[in-house]
C-alpha positions in Angstrom: 92.0 -237.3 133.1 91.7 -238.0 136.5 92.7 -241.5 138.2 92.0 -242.5 142.0 93.9 -244.9 143.6 93.4 -246.6 147.4 89.8 -245.7 147.9 86.7 -244.2 145.5 85.4 -240.7 145.5 82.0 -239.2 143.9 82.2 -236.4 141.6 81.4 -234.1 144.4 84.4 -235.3 146.0 86.7 -235.0 143.4 85.3 -231.4 142.5 86.1 -230.5 146.3 89.6 -231.9 145.6 90.2 -229.7 142.7 88.8 -226.6 144.4 91.5 -227.4 147.3 94.3 -228.0 145.1 93.6 -224.6 143.0 92.2 -222.2 145.0 91.2 -218.8 143.0 87.5 -219.2 141.9 87.9 -221.3 138.8 84.6 -223.3 138.1 85.3 -227.0 138.3 83.2 -229.2 136.3 84.2 -232.7 137.0 82.4 -235.6 135.0 82.7 -239.3 136.1 83.6 -241.4 133.1 84.6 -244.6 134.7 85.4 -246.7 137.9 87.4 -244.3 140.0 88.0 -242.0 136.8 87.1 -238.8 136.2 87.4 -235.9 133.4 87.6 -232.1 133.7 88.9 -229.1 132.3 92.1 -226.9 133.6 91.9 -223.0 133.4 95.2 -223.5 131.0 97.4 -226.2 129.5 100.4 -225.2 131.7 98.1 -225.9 134.9 97.4 -229.4 133.4 100.8 -230.1 132.4 101.8 -229.3 136.2 99.9 -231.5 137.7 100.5 -234.4 135.4 104.2 -234.0 136.0 103.4 -233.8 139.8 102.7 -237.4 139.9 100.6 -238.9 142.7 98.6 -236.6 145.1 97.1 -237.1 148.3 93.7 -236.4 148.8 91.9 -235.5 152.4 90.4 -238.7 152.1 92.7 -241.4 154.0 94.3 -243.5 151.6 92.9 -242.2 148.6 95.3 -240.6 146.2 94.8 -238.7 142.7 97.1 -239.1 139.7 96.7 -237.0 136.2 96.8 -237.7 132.7 96.6 -235.7 129.6 94.1 -237.4 127.5 94.4 -238.1 123.9 92.6 -238.4 120.8 90.9 -236.1 118.4 87.6 -236.7 120.0 87.9 -235.2 123.0 85.8 -232.1 123.9 87.4 -228.7 123.2 85.6 -227.0 126.5 83.2 -228.1 129.0 81.0 -225.1 129.3 80.1 -223.7 133.0 76.4 -224.4 134.1 74.7 -221.9 136.0 71.3 -220.5 137.5 70.3 -217.5 136.5 67.4 -215.1 138.4 65.9 -212.3 136.4 62.9 -210.0 136.4 61.2 -207.3 134.3 58.6 -209.9 132.8 54.8 -209.2 133.6 52.9 -211.9 134.9 51.2 -213.1 132.1 54.7 -213.6 130.4 56.3 -215.7 133.1 55.8 -219.0 131.3 58.1 -221.7 130.4 58.2 -221.3 126.6 59.1 -217.5 126.9 61.6 -217.7 130.2 63.2 -220.7 128.0 63.6 -218.2 124.9 65.0 -215.8 127.2 67.9 -218.0 128.3 69.3 -218.0 124.4 70.1 -214.6 125.1 72.6 -215.4 127.6 74.0 -219.1 126.4 72.0 -222.2 126.0 68.7 -223.0 128.0 69.0 -225.9 130.2 66.4 -225.8 132.4 63.5 -223.6 133.9 62.4 -223.8 137.6 58.6 -222.7 137.2 58.0 -223.6 141.0 60.4 -221.1 142.0 58.9 -218.5 139.3 55.5 -218.8 140.6 56.4 -219.0 144.1 58.5 -215.8 144.4 57.6 -213.7 141.0 61.1 -214.2 139.9 62.2 -216.2 137.1 64.7 -218.6 137.3 66.9 -220.9 134.9 70.1 -222.6 133.8 71.8 -221.9 131.2 74.9 -222.9 129.4 77.6 -220.3 129.1 81.2 -219.6 128.2 81.7 -217.5 130.8 79.2 -216.7 133.8 80.8 -213.1 134.4 80.1 -211.7 131.5 76.4 -212.5 131.7 74.8 -208.7 131.5 73.0 -207.2 134.5 70.3 -205.7 132.3 68.8 -206.4 128.7 65.9 -204.9 127.0 64.2 -207.6 124.9 61.1 -207.2 122.6 58.2 -209.3 122.8 55.4 -209.3 120.4 54.7 -205.1 120.0 56.2 -204.3 123.1 59.8 -203.6 124.9 60.7 -205.0 128.4 63.6 -204.4 130.6 64.9 -207.5 131.9 67.4 -207.9 134.8 69.7 -210.7 135.4 71.5 -212.1 138.5 74.0 -215.2 138.6 73.2 -217.1 141.7 76.7 -217.6 143.7 76.8 -219.7 146.9 73.2 -220.9 146.6 71.9 -223.9 147.7 70.3 -225.4 144.0 67.8 -227.6 146.5 66.5 -225.0 148.2 67.3 -221.6 146.4 66.1 -218.2 147.8 65.2 -215.1 145.4 68.5 -212.8 145.3 67.8 -208.7 145.7 67.0 -207.7 142.0 65.9 -204.1 143.3 67.8 -202.2 140.5 64.9 -199.6 140.0 62.8 -201.3 137.6 59.2 -202.3 137.6 58.1 -205.8 136.7 56.6 -204.7 133.5 60.3 -203.9 132.6 60.3 -200.1 132.4 62.0 -197.8 134.8 60.0 -197.5 138.0 60.9 -193.5 138.9 60.6 -192.6 135.3 57.5 -194.4 134.1 56.7 -197.0 131.6 56.0 -197.0 128.1 53.0 -199.4 128.5 50.9 -200.7 131.1 50.5 -204.1 132.6 47.6 -205.0 130.2 49.7 -204.0 127.3 47.6 -200.7 126.8 50.1 -197.8 125.3 50.2 -194.5 127.3 48.4 -192.0 125.4 51.6 -190.1 124.5 49.5 -187.1 122.8 47.8 -186.2 126.3 51.4 -186.6 127.6 52.4 -183.8 125.3 49.3 -181.8 125.5 50.2 -181.9 129.7 53.5 -180.9 129.0 52.8 -178.2 126.8 49.8 -176.6 129.3 52.5 -176.5 132.2 54.9 -175.0 130.2 52.4 -172.4 129.5 51.6 -171.7 133.1 55.2 -171.0 133.6 
């Protein structure tokens, strides 16, 4: 638990203080629990104990200090899961609907939100998920929807304004149907299977001609 004295801080202020005190990339999630009190999860118990023993800490806000206390009781949460925005491609336009995108979020973690405005504007799906570790979100995932297999490409947003997100570079050599743009997809955009017998016959003729 974080207690604030000598002034007041918002959750965003408290988060910036944690990032200042602990540089290194840990994703701090600070929740306000009452007047000038906040709750967060430390990278390790040792780091938490170190801050508890440190005592009162001065902040970059004049006259405002922080003091850390270890929460007690069996009803405390075990872990505050990071919440991240993810962009992905690989779905044809007719499948870029809220329900489908929400369901795909369950592949990564727990779906929390779908940004349909962004999705329609940029033809790139965007959703928010709860995950244990954003660093282990896969870059490529194959999913089956109906009778068809689609190759999805994911990228976790970093240092992006959540209020005005911009599309990330998703050019990994796949087309919007979920197939390899260079090798050719197994299905057309209208979901009509490619005639594999004709392909085999064409290859046979090429082999005979050689």
